[in-house]
N, C-alpha and C positions, 0 to 999 in steps of 0.2 A: 546482716543480710547479704549485703553488697559483697563483701569480702568471700561468703560462702560461695554466691555463686561464681566467682572469680576461681576459686579453687576447682567448684565442678567441670568448669570448662576446660581448666588446664589438664584434671583428670580426664576427661572426655578425650582431647587432645593425644594424650600420652597413649590412652588405650586404641585409639585410633590407629597412632602411629604403629604401635606393635602388632596388629594386626597387618597394616598394610603391607610391609617387606616380603613375608612370605607367599602372601596370595598374591602378589603382584609378581613374583617369580613364577607360579604355576600359571597365571592367567598368558604370560611369556610363552609359555611353552603349549598352547593351543592349536597354533597355526602347524604346530607339528606331530598334532596326533593323528593316529590312524584313518585315512582319508576313507575307509569301510566304513567307521563307526555309525550307527544310526544314531541321529541325534533326537529327531521325532518320530511317533509312530502313533496312529491312529489305529486303535482295532474295536470293530465293532461298533464305533461311535455312534450315540444315540441322543439328541437333546429334543425334547417337547416345547411346545408355547403352553401357558396356562389360560383357558379363558377365562372368561367372567365369572362363568358359573364354576369353575375349579376342576371340570374337565380339562382332559390334553391334546393336543395336536401337535402330531410327530412333524417336525422339520428338518432334521437330520436324522437319516433310516438307516444305520448300519454301514457306516464307511471304514474302510479300512484302506490304508497307505503311510509310505514311510519316506522319511528324508532322511538322506545321509550326507554326512560333512562334507562341503565343498561344492554341493549339488543343489542348484534350484527347482523347485517341485510347484510348476504353474497349477490353481486352481481355477478352471473356466467355467463359465455359464452365463445365462441371462439373469437379471437382477431376481432374486426370490430364489436362487438356485441353492442357496446356501453357503456361499463361497466364505464370506466372512465372518459367521455363525462358527463354520469348522475351522478357521484360521485362528480365532481368538481362543478356541479350547487348549491350545498351546499354551496361552498366560494363562489357565485354568480359571478362565473369565466367561460367562454367559450375559449377554445382553438381558435389562430388565424386562421382565414377563417370559423368561424362558428357563430350564432348569434341563441338566445333564440327567438323561434318563437311563443309560446302561453304557456297556465298554467303558473303554480307559484313554487316556492322553497321556503318553509314556514320552515325557522331558528327559532325555539321557537316562533310560529305563524306569525312572519313577514317575508315578501315574498322579497326575495333578488335579486330575478330578476328585472334588470332594475335601480339597485344603480349604482352611482358614485364610483371609486374606492376609493374617500375618505372618502364618507360613508361607505364602507364595510370596510375600514381600522382597524375601533375599534371592529367588530366582530372577523373579522380574526386573529388567534392565540388566542383570548378571550374566545370565543363562538364556533368557528369552528376552527380545527388544521387536517394539510393535513401531512401523513407519505408517502415518495416517495417511489419507488421501489428501487432505490439505494441511501445507506446512504452516501458512499464514496463523491457522486457528491451533495448531502444536504450542509454535513457541508465544511464549508472553510479552509483550511488544514492550513494556516498561522495564525488561532486565537485558543485559548484554549479552550475546548470541555465546559467547566464552564461556560463561556463568553458566548458560543453559547446557551447552554442549557437554560439560564437566562435568555437572552434578550428579549423575546416578554414582557414577566410581568413586567420588567422592564421598557421597552420602553412604555408600554401601562398604566403605571403608577397603577399597580393593585398591586404591592408588590415593597416592599423596597427591596433594595441589600440583605441586612441581608436574609429578608424573603424567596426571591428567592432561594438563596444560602441554607438556610432549608429545602425548598421545595425540590429542585435537590436531597439534600442528601436523602431525605427520599423517593425518586423515585427510587434511584442507590441502596439502599437495597431494595425496592419493587421488582425491577428488576433483584434483583440477582446478580448484577454488582461484580466482584472482586476488592477489595480494595476499598469499597465506598468513603472513605475519602479522598483520594486522587486521583482518575480515573480522576476527573474533572480537574484536573491541567496537563493532558496531551494534546498530539496534536491529531487529529483523525490518524493520519498515526500510534501513538504508541498502539493502540488497535487492537483487531482483528475484521474480517467483523463481526460476530456475538454480539459481545459488542457493536461498531459502531450502528447495526441494534436496539440496544435496548435503547443507548442514544438518539437514533434520536425519540424513543417512548418517552423519558424524555423529550426532548426538546416539544414535541408536548403537554405531559401533563403539564409541570411546570405551564403553565397560568391555569391550572384547567378549560381547555374548557368542553363546554356541549356536543361536537360531535367531535370524531374522524371521518377522513376519511384516511383508511388503502389501499393504492394502492400497490398489490402484494409486501407486506413487507418481506416474507421470501421466492420468487421464487428463488434469487439468493442462499440461504443459504444451507450449508449441512445438512443431517437426522439430527445428534444429535443439531447442534446450532438450527435448526427449530424446534425443540423440546423443547429447553429451551425459545425461542422467545414466541412460542405461549403459552406456560404456562404462562410466564411472562405477556404479555398482557391481556391474558384472566383475571388474577388474579387482574392486576391494573385497568381495565376498570371496573369490579364489585365492587372496594373497593373506587375509586374516584367519582363512579355513574354517570360516564360518559355514552354515548350511541356512537356507532360505525358503518360505513358503509365500509364494508371490501370485495376491490376488487380482486378475483382471479380466474384462471381457474382450480384451482387441489380442486377437491370436496373432496378426504383426506384430505384436510388440512380443508375445509369448514366444514367437520363432526366433527371437535374437538372444534371449536372455533366459530359458529354462531349458533343462536337461530331460526330465519329466513332466508330460502334463497328465492332469486328471480333471477327467471332464464331469461337471456334475449338472443335473436336473432334478428340480423337487426334491433336493435335500439328500438324492441316489448318485452313485458312481455309475454312469452309464459307459466310459469307455475311459480306459488307462495306459500309459507307455512311454516309451522313449520319442521327444519332441520331433525326429525324423518322421517316424512311423505314422502319428497322430496328424501331422501336417501333410504328409504324402500321400497316405493310404488311409484316412479316415475310415472306420468299420461300421459304426454303430449311425443311423440315420439321424439321429439329433447332433451328432458331431459331425455331418454331412452339411445339415442345415446352418450349423454356425459357420464352416469352411465359405457357406455360401453368401453368407451374409456378411463375408469381409468385403468393406468399402472396395471398389475398384481403384489405380493410382489415379491420379487427376489428369484427366486428357482431355482434349476436342470433342463433342458429341455427343457427351455423355447425358446432359441437361435435356429434359423433356422441352423446355420453352415454354412460355406464357403466349396466351393471345394478345393481340393487340386492340380486342373489344373496348377496352375502358380509357386509350389512350386519348388525350387532349393537347391542345395547341402548347400549355405548358406544364411543365413537370408539377407534380403535386408535392413537392418540397426540394429545395435548391437551396447550399450554401455556397457562396462566391467570396474568392480570397481571402479565408479565413484564417487569422493568427489569434491560438488559444494557449494559455497555459494556468499556471498556478501561484500562488503567492503574488505579495505584490511589489515591487519595486522602487525607487525613489521616483525614479521616471514617470509611474503612472503604470506602467507595464505588467505583465507576469514576470516574476523573477524566474521561474522555470518557463521556458517558451516549449511547449508539447508539438502544437498544429503550427505549421508555416504556409501561406498561401494553399490553401486546399480547397479546391471546387469540385463538388459532387453534385448532379441532379437525379433526384427519383421521379422514374416515370409511373403514372397511376395504371395499378394492374402488373407490376413489375416488382423483380428483385434485383438490389445491389449488394451483392460479397462484399464485406471490407475484410484483408486479409493483411497478415503481418505477426511478425512474433511479439512476445510482451513486451512493452516499454514503445511501441512503434505509436502509440496514439489512437487506436482503434475504438476503445470502450470513451476517451476523451472527447473523441468525433460524435458519440450518441449522445453523449451529455448535451454537447453543443447544439445537434438538434431538439433535445428533449428539454431545453433551456435550463437545466441544470446547471451548465458552466457557462455565462455570457462571454464570446469572445472579446479579445481587445480591437480586433480589428474584420471587417469584413460584413456581409449581408446575409441575413437569412430570408427566404420566399417561403411563402406555403400559397399554395395556389396562384402563384404569381404575384402574391401581393407581398407587400415588407413585413417579417413577423418580429417581435419584440425579443430580444436576446435574452431575456430575465424570463424565465416562465411566471413570476409573481405579477409581471405584467401583461400577462398573456388574457385574453377573455375566455371564459368557461368555453366557447365555442371554439376556437383555436385551441384547447387544451385537450379537448376530446378529440379532435384532430391526428395528434400526434401522441401515440401511448408506448410506454416501454417495458418489454417483458425481460428480468433481471433473469442472471445464469443461473443461480442457485435458489431454486423452490423452496428450499427448507429455511432459509433465511428471509425469501419476499413473502412468505403468507404466515399471518400470524398464528401461532399456535394454540393460542386459547379461541378463537373465531370457529365457529362451523363453517363447512362452505358456503351454505348458502348467506350467511352475514359478509363473506369475503365477496361473493360476488353482488349480492344486494346492495352494498355501499354506493359502487359505482352507476348501479343502475337507478338508484335514487339521486345521486350527485347530478348526474348526466342527463338522464330524462327525467327525472322526476315522478317516477312512479312508486306507488305502493300498494300494499295489501296484495290482495289477488293478481294485480297487474303485473307486480315486482315479482312475484313469485311464478309467474307463468315466464315471463323473461329470464329469469334463474335457468327455470328446467330447458328452456330454449336454449340457452349457454349453453348447457351440461350436454346437450343433444347435439351440439354443433362441435365440440372438441370430442366428442364419441364416450361421455363417461354415463353411466347409469345414474337415473334421476336420482336414487337413493342416495347415491353420496352427497346429496346437499346436505343430509343430515349429520355427515363426518365430520370429524376433526383431521387435519392435515397429517397428523402422525398415522392414523390409520391408512393412509393410502402407500401405494409405490412411489418413487422416484417418477417415471414416467405418468403416473396420473397426478402427481402434485405439478409436474410442468405443464401439464394440459389445464390444471384450474389457474395457473398461473397466466397462460393464453388468454382462458376463458374472461378473466378479470380484464386484461388488455381489451378485449373484443368487446367487452359492457359498454364500451364507449360507443362504440359503432365509429372507429379511426377508420383514417384513410389511409395512415402511415404505422405500422409498428415497428419499433426500433427490438429486434431479436439480441441479446448479449450473450454469444456462447450458449444457447439455450439447450443444446445437445451434449454438451461437451461432459458434463457428470453420467450421461445415459450408457446403458450398454448399446452394443452396435442395432440389435433388432428392435430395441425400444425408441432410439434415437431414430432410425430408418422411419417409424411409424409416425412420428411425431412430424418429420418433414414431410411424409405423405400427406398429412393432416393440414399442415400448413399451405402446400401444393393445391389440396380442394377448395380450402377458405377463399385462397387468392382466385381460384377460377370462378366460383360460386358470387362472392362480394365486391369483387376487384381491388381488395386492399393491395396496398403496397408493402415491401419489406426492406427493413435495411437488415441484413443480415451480416452480425460480426462473428468473425470464427478463426481459429487457427486451422482449422480442420479444411485442409484443399480437396478432398474428396467430397466431403458433402456442400460445399459450396462449387463445385464443379457441374454434381448433380440438381443444381436447385437455382441458381441465380443466373438472371438474363444478363448482368453486367458485373465485373469485378474490379476494384479499386485495390489495388496493392501499396500499401503504407510503409514506408519505412521511415524511421525516427522523427515523426511527424510529417512526413512529406511524400506527395503522390508519387511512385516511382516509377509506376505503370497503371494505367486503366483504360476500359475500353467492353466489348462484348466479350463474354465468357469463351467463345471458343476462338476468339482472336487471342485471347491475354493466354490460353492453354497453348498455345501454336508457336513455335520460331517465328520471327524472332521475339526472345524473352530478353526484357531486363534482367542483366546477372543476378539480382537478386531473386527476382521471380524463379529465375532456373533453380538457384539454392533450395527455394521452398519445395520445389515441383520435386526435385529430386531428393530431398529429404523425408518424404513420406514413405515410411518402412513396407517392405514387402513384405508378406507370408512367405519368406524364405529362408532355413536356416543358411546362416551364414553372410545375410545381405548387411549385417552391421559390420563386419569386419571388413567387407568387402569397398563400402560407402567411405569408412574412416582411412582406408588404403589410398584413397584417391587425395592427392594433395590438396586441390584444388576446395574439395566437399571439405576436408579437414580444415582447412585455415579459415573458410568461410563458417562453419557449425562453430568452431571454437571461440570465434569474436562475440563481441558486446554490443548492442545498440548505443548508439552515441550521437550526443544531439547537438548539430555543428552550426556554426552560424556562416561560415563560408565554404564552398566548395560543395561536392558529394558527399553526403556522410556514410556510404556505404565503401569510402575510400578504401578503408585499412582492411575489407576483410573481400576486395574485389580482385577477382584472378586478373579481370581486363582493365585495372585502374592506368591510366595513365599520370605519370608524378610529374608535378608542375602544371597540371592541367584539371586533375579531377579534385586537388586537394584544395586550389586555390579559387577556382570559379564554377559556379551553380551550374549545372549540365543545362543544355538548351532540350527544349521538347522535340523529339522525333515524330511524326505522326505517319502512321502505318493505315491502311485501308481501313473503312469502316471505323472510323474516330478511334481506332487504337493509338493511344498516346505513350510512347516510352520519353521517359527522362533520361540521358543518357550523352556522354561525349562522345560514345562512339556510333558509327555511323550503323543504321538497320542492316547492311548486309557485312557488317561483324558481329551482328548479334543472333546471327543463324543457328539451326538447331544442333 
């Protein structure tokens, strides 16, 4: 039996080897193909949802567009406009509950609608590849990165293992990944979010597909990482001679990467044309509405400002001289120190925005506030009184005062519970209510977050992304908290829905006096919402103070980099930004935790060698409690 298995394996290897050589030669010529070739075309594409009673509801209603080789076509619109549903048609795929109802989805001239999974298997990965929003969810955490990147071409037999490895290395270099020779031998958790996003692109491109379907691939990235990823995607798509469908709600991103734009609303095309035309001269009222919803560039004077009605003598929540990290070293301190000497105070009825790139310690600070990660040094105070560092040691009354709203409502809400049960549990736990009183409180919470009372009997999957995030927020409000920790709560939402959630948070702050810690990499949102900003870099506070002060010169060099990295809805902005040596050096750098000196030293255009790398920076205090930690004088940190 064992001998038979070995023989079968040898035969399979020989067959794969025979298949590989000719296909590899063909794939190498892809980049030289006619750049006018239509790679994908949707013709009168119609997709319907199937109701419980068997009737059909039109979701995509007769869509037509083409994608040529070397071209990026962006599908834009609000949540529910049909962007992802249409893009997945290129793979011959419909989400559960949907079905193709008519029209054609032509991949290299061949209609993929109606094909079986077996018939589609050869084209998926080889002719068309899909890049999801979450790279972390795409990669298997237990398998080395290079094995996953090279799996498709080896599995399809289009490349030998050696050829796939060589192609992967070429892509690591083209995507400007650090240590390209060795990064493939790491596991997914051993690289940053931005690096993993680019590795996902390498995985899609390794089989040299003709078409890439990019579904919100930069939405969850911080501004500097987003620029790197966009630049890498744009360059590699042109070099590989591929085509791409780019799904997004961010018009500023579209202006940097797309050649053509298709504007969708309720499953229909409202406007389509070259990126220049759509961005600079939109015609349809809905396109104009989308353009009007583009977040302004972060600057002083954008926020509404909260009232001082709820202020008291002591902050509602405060951390002093906090050190925190992960793992346990021989000395009892964390193996990896993430936060160092952090001091933050949250006043009643106010919002403190925590900003910084991935890996700077924003979420770690939120975990310290919540008691999920006890600090190794420092103290936490609630209403001026010492608060236990570990949530297990906190009283029920203390627990209810500090609540957490997580980034991804999809994973934060139990899919098997109805909304009334998700909200009813904290109502019962913290308030002891049951029966009619409990139902009344659940209804009150739904009204508070502006959701219909009928939603109480629904399951999370029956709600949109924005609606689920409102339920996520209502669950935190069920405890009647004094502080709500919001960790990237709008990053996965489209511009209009995200703006509505922010307006809701403002309204609740005004009505209840609740305070927010708003963690985000979105400077525009923070500028419009926060009373105070704390800029974290490599676990240290680089700058903090009132929002208008932090967003006006003088800036910490890192704050200046963040502000200048927010994309403008202007064609050519990406190239202009990368052409500036100062920005390019800062953007390309990595966040490194350091024991001595300023951690921003290697990326800083104002760094003083022999000082910034050896001595911790002093605090420069500007007017209105505006603090900048930098060796340079405030006069040198002007506009």
